[in-house]
C-alpha positions, 0 to 999 in steps of 0.5 A: 132748775128749782127743786122745790115747789117753794123754790119755784115760786120764789124764782117766779117772784124774782123774775116779776120784781126784776122786770118791774124794777128794770124800767125803773132802773132804766128811767134813772139811768136815763136821767142821770146821763142826761144830767151828766151830759149837760154838765159836760156841755156846760149848760149849767141852768139846764143842768141844774134842773136835770140834776134835781130830776135825777136826784128825785128819780134816785130817791123814788127808787130808794123809797120802792126799794129798787136800789140801796140807799147808799147806792143812791146817796153815792150816785147823788154825791158824785152828781152834785160834785160834778155840777159844783166843780162845773160851776166853779170852772165856769165862774168868772174869777173875782180878781178884777184882772184881765181874763 
C-alpha cells in the first residue's frame, strides 16, 4: 500500500492509465493476430490489407504513448518479414520449367 498521499495519487493515476491502455493494446493485438492468420492461410490479398491495418494500429499506439516506438518498429518488421516471405513462397518460379 502507498504510504504517502502523493504515492496514493500516483497509484490511482497509474491504474486509470492501465485501464485506458488495456483496450488499445488488445485491439492492436487483435489486428496483429488476424494479419498473421491470413498470412498463414496464404490469403495474401486480404493479408496485405490486414497488415496495413495492423501497422496503422501500432503507429496509433505509439502516438498515444501506449507502447514504446522500438516495440512497434520490431513488431512491424516481423509482420512485414512474414508477409514478404509468404509472397516469395507463393510466387510462381520464373524459370519456365514444369512445376
